[in-house]
Backbone as JSON, one array per atom type, in Angstrom:
{
  "sequence": "XXXXXXXXXXXXXXXXXXXXXXXXXXXXXXXXXXXXXXXXXXXXXXXXXXXXXXXXXXXXXXXXXXXXXXXXXXXXXXXXXXXXXXXXXXXXXXXXXXXXXXXXXXXXXXXXXXXXXXXXXXXXXXXXXXXXXXXXXXXXXXXXXXXXXXXXXXXXXXXXXXXXXXXXXXXXXXXXXXXXXXXXXXXXXXXXXXXXXXXXXXXXXXXXXXXXXXXXXXXXXXXXXXXXXXXXXXXXXXXXXXXXXXXX",
  "N": [[-27.69, 57.6, -6.36], [-29.43, 55.6, -4.19], [-29.06, 52.7, -2.39], [-31.53, 50.37, -1.29], [-32.23, 47.75, -0.63], [-31.21, 44.34, -1.25], [-31.99, 41.79, -3.64], [-31.51, 38.94, -2.77], [-31.69, 36.03, -1.63], [-31.26, 34.18, 1.45], [-30.55, 31.02, 3.11], [-33.44, 29.65, 4.7], [-34.1, 30.67, 7.97], [-31.52, 31.37, 8.56], [-29.34, 33.54, 10.32], [-27.54, 36.46, 10.19], [-25.43, 36.93, 12.38], [-22.96, 38.14, 12.93], [-22.87, 40.36, 11.22], [-25.09, 41.77, 12.25], [-24.06, 42.23, 14.81], [-21.79, 43.81, 14.31], [-23.0, 46.1, 13.29], [-24.46, 46.87, 15.56], [-22.38, 47.39, 17.4], [-21.08, 49.54, 16.13], [-23.14, 51.44, 16.26], [-23.49, 51.72, 19.04], [-20.98, 52.76, 19.73], [-21.21, 55.14, 18.36], [-23.21, 56.43, 19.85], [-21.73, 56.82, 22.14], [-19.87, 58.65, 21.13], [-21.6, 60.8, 20.7], [-22.25, 61.36, 23.36], [-19.79, 62.26, 24.28], [-19.21, 64.48, 22.65], [-21.54, 65.97, 22.52], [-22.84, 66.51, 20.19], [-24.56, 65.73, 17.09], [-25.22, 65.67, 14.25], [-22.81, 66.36, 13.0], [-19.48, 66.0, 14.03], [-17.67, 68.43, 15.37], [-16.56, 70.06, 17.34], [-14.25, 71.04, 20.04], [-14.07, 68.89, 21.84], [-14.7, 66.79, 20.13], [-12.55, 66.95, 18.37], [-10.39, 66.24, 20.04], [-11.15, 63.63, 20.68], [-11.12, 62.33, 18.14], [-8.47, 62.66, 17.42], [-7.32, 61.05, 19.29], [-8.34, 58.47, 18.82], [-8.64, 58.06, 16.1], [-7.2, 57.16, 12.87], [-4.14, 58.39, 12.22], [-2.13, 59.17, 9.66], [0.67, 60.07, 9.69], [1.42, 59.53, 12.34], [1.18, 56.76, 12.42], [3.09, 55.96, 10.52], [5.49, 57.01, 11.65], [5.42, 55.65, 14.07], [5.62, 52.92, 13.31], [8.13, 53.01, 12.1], [9.7, 53.37, 14.3], [9.38, 51.02, 15.59], [7.12, 50.9, 17.19], [4.51, 49.28, 17.74], [2.11, 49.7, 18.83], [0.65, 51.59, 17.55], [-1.1, 50.35, 15.9], [-3.45, 50.03, 17.26], [-5.0, 52.3, 16.93], [-5.79, 52.02, 14.31], [-7.63, 49.96, 14.41], [-9.51, 50.97, 16.25], [-10.41, 53.19, 14.87], [-12.05, 52.14, 12.94], [-14.55, 51.96, 14.0], [-15.49, 54.41, 14.56], [-17.31, 57.38, 13.69], [-18.04, 60.34, 11.77], [-20.37, 61.73, 12.04], [-24.0, 61.72, 11.9], [-24.95, 61.22, 9.29], [-22.76, 60.02, 8.15], [-22.4, 57.57, 9.62], [-24.92, 56.53, 9.12], [-25.03, 56.06, 6.3], [-22.92, 54.19, 6.03], [-23.77, 52.01, 7.67], [-26.11, 51.31, 6.4], [-25.18, 50.23, 3.94], [-23.68, 48.08, 4.97], [-25.72, 46.59, 6.17], [-27.26, 45.86, 3.93], [-25.5, 44.42, 2.2], [-23.8, 42.89, 3.77], [-24.85, 40.53, 4.99], [-25.11, 38.38, 3.14], [-22.46, 37.95, 2.39], [-21.38, 37.23, 4.83], [-22.74, 34.83, 5.18], [-21.63, 33.3, 3.1], [-18.81, 33.14, 3.67], [-18.79, 32.27, 6.25], [-19.24, 32.78, 9.78], [-16.99, 33.26, 11.54], [-14.76, 33.56, 9.76], [-15.72, 35.66, 8.24], [-15.81, 37.79, 10.09], [-13.07, 38.01, 10.68], [-12.09, 38.64, 8.12], [-13.45, 41.03, 7.62], [-12.29, 42.8, 9.51], [-9.65, 42.62, 8.6], [-9.9, 43.64, 5.98], [-10.52, 46.25, 6.68], [-8.11, 47.08, 7.88], [-6.31, 46.87, 5.7], [-7.49, 48.77, 4.02], [-7.07, 51.1, 5.54], [-4.28, 51.25, 5.39], [-3.91, 51.71, 2.67], [-4.92, 54.29, 2.59], [-3.07, 55.56, 4.28], [-0.68, 55.24, 2.81], [-1.31, 56.83, 0.66], [-1.04, 59.4, 1.58], [1.27, 59.82, 3.51], [2.3, 61.73, 5.27], [0.24, 63.07, 6.4], [-1.56, 64.65, 9.02], [-4.12, 64.48, 9.75], [-6.89, 62.88, 11.24], [-8.24, 59.77, 10.2], [-11.31, 58.04, 9.89], [-13.99, 55.67, 10.37], [-16.18, 53.05, 9.13], [-16.01, 52.6, 6.47], [-13.89, 51.61, 4.84], [-13.61, 48.86, 5.52], [-16.21, 48.03, 4.89], [-16.2, 48.55, 2.19], [-14.61, 46.46, 1.39], [-16.42, 44.36, 1.79], [-18.23, 45.0, -0.23], [-16.66, 44.66, -2.52], [-16.14, 41.88, -2.46], [-18.75, 40.98, -2.68], [-19.43, 41.8, -5.26], [-17.96, 40.03, -6.86], [-18.87, 37.49, -6.04], [-21.68, 37.56, -6.11], [-22.65, 38.66, -8.7], [-24.97, 38.91, -10.25], [-27.07, 39.42, -8.58], [-29.86, 41.42, -7.72], [-30.05, 44.87, -6.95], [-32.14, 46.86, -5.21], [-32.84, 50.11, -5.84], [-33.05, 53.54, -5.0], [-33.5, 56.07, -7.13], [-32.59, 59.37, -7.75], [-33.98, 61.92, -9.58], [-33.65, 64.9, -10.25], [-36.31, 66.66, -8.97], [-37.76, 64.41, -8.78], [-38.24, 60.96, -7.94], [-37.49, 57.47, -8.35], [-37.92, 53.93, -8.11], [-35.61, 51.47, -8.96], [-34.3, 48.38, -10.22], [-31.16, 47.13, -10.13], [-28.51, 45.2, -11.39], [-25.92, 43.84, -9.35], [-23.46, 43.76, -10.63], [-23.45, 46.0, -12.16], [-24.24, 48.12, -10.48], [-22.34, 48.2, -8.3], [-19.71, 48.58, -9.52], [-20.28, 51.12, -10.62], [-20.68, 52.64, -8.27], [-18.1, 52.37, -7.19], [-16.38, 53.56, -9.12], [-17.47, 56.17, -9.72], [-17.95, 57.32, -7.24], [-15.62, 57.07, -5.86], [-13.08, 56.39, -7.27], [-12.89, 58.37, -9.38], [-13.29, 60.85, -7.87], [-10.99, 60.6, -6.25], [-8.86, 60.89, -8.01], [-9.29, 63.12, -9.57], [-9.35, 65.26, -7.98], [-10.65, 65.79, -5.18], [-9.75, 66.36, -2.74], [-10.21, 68.12, -0.63], [-12.59, 67.33, 0.43], [-12.63, 65.75, 2.66], [-13.03, 63.06, 2.64], [-11.8, 59.77, 2.78], [-10.83, 58.61, 0.12], [-8.97, 56.79, -0.95], [-8.86, 54.82, 0.97], [-11.34, 53.61, 0.62], [-10.98, 52.66, -1.96], [-8.81, 50.88, -1.62], [-9.96, 49.03, 0.2], [-12.05, 48.01, -1.36], [-10.66, 46.79, -3.49], [-9.16, 44.77, -2.18], [-11.27, 43.31, -1.25], [-12.38, 42.43, -3.67], [-10.32, 40.67, -4.4], [-10.5, 38.77, -2.34], [-13.07, 37.76, -2.86], [-12.6, 36.64, -5.37], [-10.72, 34.62, -4.76], [-12.33, 33.04, -3.1], [-14.25, 32.21, -4.95], [-12.72, 30.73, -6.74], [-11.87, 28.65, -5.12], [-14.19, 27.42, -4.4], [-15.5, 26.38, -6.6], [-17.45, 24.57, -7.41], [-19.83, 25.5, -6.4], [-20.6, 27.43, -8.13], [-21.3, 26.43, -10.52], [-23.8, 25.58, -10.85], [-25.74, 27.12, -11.99], [-27.46, 28.92, -10.87], [-28.59, 32.22, -10.04], [-27.71, 33.3, -7.73], [-25.49, 32.14, -6.62], [-25.26, 29.89, -4.96], [-25.81, 26.36, -4.43], [-28.88, 24.56, -4.85], [-32.47, 24.84, -4.3], [-35.92, 25.91, -4.14], [-37.99, 25.86, -1.13], [-36.18, 25.25, 0.87], [-33.99, 26.83, 0.48], [-34.91, 29.33, 0.48], [-35.87, 30.5, -1.87]],
  "CA": [[-28.49, 56.37, -6.27], [-29.39, 55.1, -2.82], [-29.55, 51.31, -2.31], [-32.49, 50.14, -0.22], [-32.12, 46.34, -0.26], [-30.85, 43.49, -2.37], [-32.85, 40.61, -3.85], [-30.5, 37.89, -2.69], [-32.17, 35.26, -0.48], [-30.38, 33.3, 2.22], [-31.3, 29.86, 3.6], [-34.47, 29.96, 5.69], [-33.66, 30.53, 9.36], [-30.15, 31.85, 8.77], [-29.24, 34.87, 10.9], [-26.16, 36.97, 10.07], [-25.19, 37.53, 13.69], [-21.78, 39.0, 12.92], [-23.3, 41.62, 10.62], [-25.91, 42.46, 13.25], [-23.21, 42.67, 15.92], [-20.96, 44.93, 13.86], [-23.86, 47.28, 13.23], [-24.77, 47.26, 16.93], [-21.18, 47.99, 18.0], [-20.9, 50.86, 15.54], [-24.18, 52.34, 16.77], [-23.17, 52.0, 20.44], [-19.83, 53.68, 19.74], [-21.71, 56.44, 17.91], [-23.86, 57.05, 21.0], [-20.64, 57.29, 23.0], [-19.36, 59.87, 20.51], [-22.57, 61.86, 20.99], [-22.11, 61.71, 24.78], [-18.53, 63.0, 24.44], [-19.18, 65.74, 21.89], [-22.84, 66.65, 22.62], [-23.25, 66.82, 18.84], [-25.16, 64.58, 16.42], [-25.13, 65.69, 12.79], [-21.41, 66.39, 12.61], [-18.64, 66.22, 15.2], [-16.77, 69.51, 14.95], [-16.06, 70.9, 18.42], [-12.96, 70.67, 20.62], [-14.15, 67.52, 22.38], [-14.64, 65.88, 18.98], [-11.17, 66.97, 17.87], [-9.56, 65.44, 20.95], [-11.56, 62.24, 20.54], [-10.67, 61.79, 16.86], [-7.01, 62.59, 17.45], [-6.93, 59.94, 20.17], [-8.79, 57.15, 18.37], [-8.62, 57.96, 14.65], [-5.94, 56.77, 12.23], [-3.38, 59.54, 11.75], [-1.06, 58.55, 8.86], [2.03, 60.39, 10.12], [1.67, 58.82, 13.59], [1.38, 55.34, 12.12], [4.38, 55.83, 9.82], [6.57, 57.21, 12.62], [5.37, 54.59, 15.05], [6.18, 51.69, 12.74], [9.56, 53.24, 11.88], [10.35, 53.24, 15.62], [8.96, 49.72, 16.13], [6.05, 51.1, 18.15], [3.39, 48.64, 17.07], [0.88, 50.11, 19.48], [-0.11, 52.46, 16.65], [-2.14, 49.55, 15.25], [-4.71, 50.13, 17.99], [-5.81, 53.38, 16.34], [-6.37, 51.53, 13.06], [-8.83, 49.19, 14.74], [-10.52, 51.83, 16.88], [-10.96, 54.11, 13.88], [-13.07, 51.45, 12.14], [-15.86, 52.01, 14.67], [-15.83, 55.81, 14.78], [-17.89, 58.08, 12.55], [-17.94, 61.8, 11.89], [-21.69, 62.32, 12.17], [-25.1, 60.79, 11.7], [-25.02, 60.83, 7.88], [-21.63, 59.12, 7.91], [-22.71, 56.23, 10.12], [-26.13, 56.05, 8.47], [-24.68, 55.5, 5.0], [-22.11, 52.98, 6.19], [-24.54, 50.9, 8.22], [-27.05, 50.88, 5.36], [-24.47, 49.34, 3.03], [-23.34, 46.85, 5.68], [-26.97, 45.85, 6.35], [-27.72, 45.31, 2.65], [-24.56, 43.52, 1.53], [-22.98, 42.09, 4.67], [-25.41, 39.25, 5.4], [-24.8, 37.32, 2.17], [-21.03, 37.66, 2.46], [-21.19, 36.48, 6.06], [-23.2, 33.45, 4.93], [-20.69, 32.61, 2.22], [-17.51, 32.88, 4.29], [-18.93, 31.76, 7.61], [-19.2, 33.9, 10.72], [-15.64, 33.53, 12.01], [-13.94, 34.08, 8.67], [-16.24, 36.96, 7.84], [-15.35, 38.79, 11.05], [-11.63, 38.2, 10.47], [-11.91, 39.34, 6.85], [-13.95, 42.41, 7.79], [-11.23, 43.56, 10.18], [-8.5, 42.65, 7.7], [-10.2, 44.61, 4.92], [-10.41, 47.58, 7.27], [-6.68, 47.38, 8.05], [-5.75, 47.12, 4.37], [-8.03, 50.05, 3.56], [-6.36, 52.17, 6.25], [-2.92, 51.37, 4.87], [-4.01, 52.4, 1.38], [-5.07, 55.71, 2.92], [-1.79, 56.03, 4.82], [0.29, 55.32, 1.7], [-1.7, 57.92, -0.25], [-0.58, 60.67, 2.16], [1.9, 59.38, 4.76], [2.65, 62.84, 6.16], [-0.99, 63.71, 6.88], [-1.82, 64.65, 10.45], [-5.56, 64.47, 9.92], [-7.37, 61.54, 11.59], [-9.22, 59.09, 9.34], [-12.19, 57.21, 10.7], [-15.18, 55.14, 9.71], [-16.2, 51.65, 8.72], [-16.14, 52.57, 5.02], [-12.88, 50.77, 4.21], [-13.98, 47.46, 5.71], [-17.44, 47.78, 4.14], [-15.81, 48.49, 0.78], [-14.19, 45.08, 1.17], [-17.64, 43.58, 1.65], [-18.81, 45.28, -1.54], [-15.81, 44.04, -3.53], [-16.4, 40.44, -2.45], [-20.13, 40.79, -3.17], [-19.43, 41.95, -6.72], [-17.42, 38.82, -7.47], [-19.64, 36.29, -5.69], [-23.09, 37.73, -6.46], [-22.72, 39.73, -9.7], [-26.29, 39.03, -10.86], [-28.1, 39.78, -7.61], [-30.44, 42.73, -7.99], [-30.03, 45.86, -5.88], [-33.26, 47.79, -5.33], [-32.18, 51.41, -5.68], [-33.84, 54.76, -5.15], [-32.79, 57.0, -8.01], [-33.06, 60.76, -7.68], [-33.96, 62.6, -10.88], [-34.12, 66.25, -9.94], [-37.32, 66.65, -7.92], [-38.49, 63.15, -8.87], [-37.53, 59.73, -7.56], [-38.1, 56.22, -8.8], [-37.24, 52.71, -7.7], [-35.14, 50.63, -10.05], [-33.55, 47.19, -9.83], [-29.91, 47.12, -10.88], [-27.62, 44.09, -11.05], [-24.73, 44.24, -8.59], [-22.33, 43.92, -11.54], [-23.5, 47.36, -12.68], [-24.34, 49.09, -9.4], [-21.13, 48.34, -7.48], [-18.67, 49.31, -10.26], [-20.67, 52.53, -10.71], [-20.36, 53.23, -6.97], [-16.65, 52.38, -7.02], [-15.72, 54.5, -10.04], [-17.96, 57.54, -9.67], [-17.92, 57.89, -5.9], [-14.32, 56.87, -5.22], [-11.91, 56.51, -8.14], [-12.85, 59.68, -10.02], [-12.96, 61.9, -6.9], [-9.63, 60.46, -5.74], [-7.84, 61.24, -8.99], [-9.5, 64.4, -10.25], [-9.22, 66.34, -7.03], [-11.66, 66.11, -4.16], [-9.0, 66.19, -1.5], [-10.77, 68.94, 0.43], [-13.9, 66.83, 0.88], [-12.48, 65.04, 3.92], [-13.32, 61.63, 2.44], [-10.6, 58.97, 2.52], [-11.18, 57.83, -1.07], [-8.05, 55.69, -1.17], [-9.26, 53.74, 1.87], [-12.44, 52.91, -0.05], [-10.4, 51.95, -3.11], [-8.05, 49.74, -1.12], [-10.87, 48.02, 0.74], [-12.79, 47.38, -2.46], [-9.75, 45.92, -4.25], [-8.84, 43.57, -1.42], [-12.5, 42.53, -1.24], [-12.42, 41.74, -4.97], [-9.38, 39.55, -4.35], [-11.07, 37.74, -1.47], [-14.16, 37.14, -3.59], [-12.02, 35.82, -6.44], [-10.15, 33.42, -4.13], [-13.45, 32.2, -2.69], [-14.89, 31.62, -6.12], [-11.82, 29.71, -7.3], [-11.76, 27.5, -4.21], [-15.52, 26.84, -4.23], [-16.02, 26.47, -7.97], [-18.65, 23.74, -7.6], [-21.02, 26.27, -6.04], [-20.91, 28.39, -9.17], [-21.58, 25.72, -11.77], [-25.16, 25.09, -10.8], [-26.55, 27.91, -12.89], [-28.34, 29.85, -10.18], [-28.14, 33.61, -10.12], [-27.28, 33.78, -6.43], [-24.17, 31.64, -6.29], [-25.16, 28.67, -4.17], [-26.61, 25.27, -4.94], [-30.15, 24.29, -4.19], [-33.63, 25.59, -4.77], [-37.12, 25.65, -3.37], [-38.15, 26.51, 0.17], [-35.01, 25.03, 1.73], [-33.0, 27.89, 0.27], [-35.56, 30.64, 0.56], [-36.1, 31.09, -3.18]],
  "C": [[-28.31, 55.77, -4.88], [-29.91, 53.67, -2.78], [-30.47, 51.15, -1.11], [-32.44, 48.69, 0.28], [-31.62, 45.57, -1.48], [-31.82, 42.32, -2.44], [-31.94, 39.41, -3.93], [-30.82, 37.03, -1.48], [-31.08, 34.43, 0.16], [-31.2, 32.09, 2.65], [-32.27, 30.27, 4.7], [-33.91, 29.7, 7.09], [-32.25, 31.04, 9.61], [-30.18, 33.27, 9.31], [-27.79, 35.34, 10.83], [-25.75, 37.7, 11.35], [-23.97, 38.45, 13.71], [-22.12, 40.36, 12.31], [-24.13, 42.43, 11.59], [-25.03, 43.03, 14.36], [-22.33, 43.85, 15.53], [-21.78, 46.22, 13.79], [-24.15, 47.79, 14.64], [-23.58, 47.94, 17.59], [-20.95, 49.39, 17.45], [-21.91, 51.86, 16.09], [-23.9, 52.7, 18.23], [-22.0, 52.96, 20.56], [-20.28, 55.07, 19.31], [-22.44, 57.16, 19.05], [-22.82, 57.57, 21.99], [-20.04, 58.58, 22.44], [-20.29, 61.05, 20.79], [-22.43, 62.32, 22.44], [-20.86, 62.55, 25.01], [-18.63, 64.4, 23.84], [-20.43, 66.59, 22.09], [-23.27, 67.19, 21.24], [-23.8, 65.56, 18.19], [-24.87, 64.58, 14.93], [-23.69, 65.65, 12.31], [-20.58, 66.75, 13.83], [-17.54, 67.21, 14.85], [-16.15, 70.29, 16.09], [-14.75, 70.37, 19.0], [-12.97, 69.26, 21.2], [-14.05, 66.49, 21.26], [-13.21, 65.8, 18.45], [-10.27, 66.1, 18.74], [-9.87, 63.95, 20.82], [-11.0, 61.62, 19.26], [-9.15, 61.71, 16.79], [-6.53, 61.42, 18.3], [-7.22, 58.58, 19.56], [-8.84, 56.99, 16.85], [-7.25, 57.53, 14.13], [-5.27, 58.01, 11.66], [-2.17, 59.01, 10.98], [0.34, 58.83, 9.37], [2.38, 59.67, 11.42], [1.95, 57.34, 13.35], [2.74, 55.12, 11.47], [5.54, 55.97, 10.81], [6.6, 56.11, 13.66], [5.98, 53.29, 14.54], [7.67, 51.82, 12.49], [10.34, 53.06, 13.17], [9.95, 51.96, 16.34], [7.95, 49.87, 17.26], [4.76, 50.56, 17.53], [2.06, 48.92, 17.76], [0.03, 51.02, 18.6], [-1.21, 51.68, 15.92], [-3.48, 49.69, 15.97], [-5.61, 51.21, 17.4], [-6.45, 52.94, 15.04], [-7.65, 50.76, 13.35], [-9.9, 50.07, 15.37], [-11.17, 52.75, 15.87], [-12.07, 53.48, 13.04], [-14.47, 51.58, 12.73], [-16.26, 53.44, 15.03], [-16.43, 56.4, 13.51], [-17.95, 59.57, 12.84], [-19.3, 62.48, 12.05], [-22.76, 61.33, 11.77], [-25.23, 60.34, 10.24], [-23.92, 59.83, 7.54], [-21.96, 57.7, 8.37], [-23.95, 55.67, 9.44], [-25.84, 55.4, 7.13], [-23.9, 54.2, 5.12], [-22.93, 51.8, 6.67], [-25.6, 50.41, 7.23], [-26.38, 49.9, 4.4], [-24.1, 48.03, 3.7], [-24.58, 45.98, 5.87], [-27.4, 45.16, 5.06], [-26.81, 44.21, 2.15], [-23.81, 42.58, 2.47], [-23.51, 40.7, 4.94], [-25.03, 38.12, 4.45], [-23.32, 36.96, 2.17], [-20.71, 36.9, 3.74], [-21.61, 35.03, 5.87], [-22.18, 32.67, 4.11], [-19.41, 32.21, 2.94], [-17.64, 32.18, 5.64], [-18.66, 32.88, 8.6], [-17.78, 34.26, 11.16], [-14.76, 34.14, 10.94], [-14.41, 35.46, 8.23], [-15.76, 38.05, 8.78], [-13.86, 39.07, 10.85], [-11.36, 38.98, 9.18], [-12.36, 40.79, 6.94], [-12.88, 43.28, 8.42], [-10.0, 43.69, 9.29], [-8.71, 43.65, 6.58], [-10.08, 46.04, 5.44], [-8.96, 48.01, 7.45], [-6.04, 47.7, 6.71], [-6.22, 48.47, 3.84], [-7.3, 51.21, 4.23], [-4.95, 52.35, 5.71], [-2.9, 51.97, 3.47], [-4.12, 53.91, 1.62], [-3.74, 56.28, 3.41], [-0.76, 56.2, 3.71], [-0.04, 56.46, 0.74], [-1.22, 59.28, 0.27], [0.07, 60.39, 3.51], [2.26, 60.5, 5.73], [1.42, 63.52, 6.76], [-1.11, 63.58, 8.39], [-3.31, 64.7, 10.76], [-6.05, 63.05, 10.24], [-8.38, 61.03, 10.57], [-10.05, 58.17, 10.21], [-13.36, 56.72, 9.86], [-15.02, 53.69, 9.31], [-16.16, 51.49, 7.21], [-15.14, 51.63, 4.36], [-13.23, 49.29, 4.31], [-15.23, 47.12, 4.9], [-17.17, 47.77, 2.65], [-15.3, 47.1, 0.43], [-15.37, 44.15, 0.99], [-18.23, 43.76, 0.25], [-17.98, 44.63, -2.65], [-16.06, 42.54, -3.62], [-17.79, 40.14, -3.0], [-20.17, 40.86, -4.69], [-18.96, 40.68, -7.4], [-18.34, 37.62, -7.24], [-21.09, 36.37, -6.15], [-23.27, 38.8, -7.55], [-24.12, 39.95, -10.26], [-27.41, 39.32, -9.88], [-28.58, 41.2, -7.88], [-30.39, 43.61, -6.73], [-31.19, 46.83, -6.13], [-32.77, 49.17, -4.91], [-33.16, 52.55, -5.87], [-33.01, 55.76, -5.95], [-33.43, 58.37, -7.93], [-32.88, 61.42, -9.04], [-34.52, 64.01, -10.69], [-35.08, 66.2, -8.76], [-38.07, 65.32, -7.87], [-37.6, 61.99, -8.42], [-38.24, 58.54, -8.17], [-37.26, 55.06, -8.31], [-36.84, 51.92, -8.92], [-34.38, 49.45, -9.47], [-32.33, 47.09, -10.74], [-29.08, 45.92, -10.44], [-26.39, 44.62, -10.31], [-23.54, 44.5, -9.51], [-22.33, 45.28, -12.22], [-23.5, 48.39, -11.55], [-23.0, 49.3, -8.68], [-19.96, 48.95, -8.25], [-18.99, 50.79, -10.42], [-20.32, 53.25, -9.42], [-18.85, 53.4, -6.83], [-15.99, 53.48, -7.87], [-16.16, 55.94, -9.78], [-17.93, 58.16, -8.27], [-16.58, 57.75, -5.22], [-13.14, 57.13, -6.15], [-11.82, 57.91, -8.76], [-12.59, 60.8, -9.02], [-11.53, 61.83, -6.4], [-8.6, 61.01, -6.7], [-8.08, 62.56, -9.71], [-9.63, 65.55, -9.26], [-10.41, 66.64, -6.18], [-11.01, 65.98, -2.79], [-9.57, 66.98, -0.35], [-12.08, 68.44, 0.98], [-13.82, 66.15, 2.23], [-12.77, 63.56, 3.83], [-12.03, 60.9, 2.1], [-10.87, 58.03, 1.33], [-10.26, 56.63, -1.26], [-8.3, 54.54, -0.2], [-10.38, 52.93, 1.25], [-11.89, 52.08, -1.21], [-9.65, 50.72, -2.65], [-8.93, 48.65, -0.57], [-11.6, 47.28, -0.35], [-11.9, 46.41, -3.23], [-9.41, 44.65, -3.48], [-10.08, 42.69, -1.27], [-12.7, 41.77, -2.55], [-11.53, 40.51, -4.95], [-9.93, 38.42, -3.48], [-12.22, 37.01, -2.16], [-13.66, 36.22, -4.68], [-11.45, 34.52, -5.87], [-11.27, 32.48, -3.69], [-14.06, 31.49, -3.89], [-14.03, 30.53, -6.74], [-11.77, 28.46, -6.43], [-13.1, 26.84, -3.92], [-16.23, 26.81, -5.59], [-17.29, 25.66, -8.17], [-19.92, 24.5, -7.27], [-21.48, 27.16, -7.19], [-21.14, 27.74, -10.53], [-23.02, 25.25, -11.85], [-26.08, 25.87, -11.73], [-27.51, 28.84, -12.19], [-27.76, 31.25, -10.25], [-27.51, 34.06, -8.82], [-25.95, 33.19, -5.98], [-24.11, 30.52, -5.29], [-26.11, 27.62, -4.72], [-27.93, 25.19, -4.2], [-31.28, 25.11, -4.75], [-34.81, 25.27, -3.87], [-37.09, 26.29, -2.0], [-36.95, 26.32, 1.06], [-34.05, 26.2, 1.65], [-33.65, 29.26, 0.2], [-35.8, 31.28, -0.79], [-37.54, 30.9, -3.61]]
}
């Protein structure tokens, strides 16, 4: 099931500049990766290997670095959030960030959203590191941080509809699914089950996705508890107001 957009209006005139900027930075870094590797669909050559070993998160390096009080290893955690392994990798991640990031940015505010996005990415990386601390394979991608966005979205906007392209063999159809059904489905069937029933050879850092999603759930829960008045109005979108002022 491929999400295309969500039906979750924002106030008229609001622009999610942090979400736009994160997407732009990821795309610019991806063009740099193409320039380094001279590949597009998948980065597999020697130049790519050197690049990913230099800027990706390597669990064993982080563990040894922290054990020796070498906190410079944190730089790879941040740099890895903006690297991708190929065009399909970045395409999927940026699609999810485009669909779900704007509403979360609006809720938390631009500064807090940026800080939380980076924090979710760090937590996601540490979940991956703890899952295999001796691994010497570099992990990369914005998936962990974006999983945090999805976790927060599930808590704050459970009834927002996600317009989804469903593939049924040779046929496709558009359906509208509530976030409270779509996001748990994504979490369980694309992350939890593969992580625990053996898809280790896929190269996907499932535990990073799981960690990011869980910390995003927690952030969404804290927001909802500390802004309870916004959720007593009875709207499906989670903020007060109605009419043209709020874009509904």
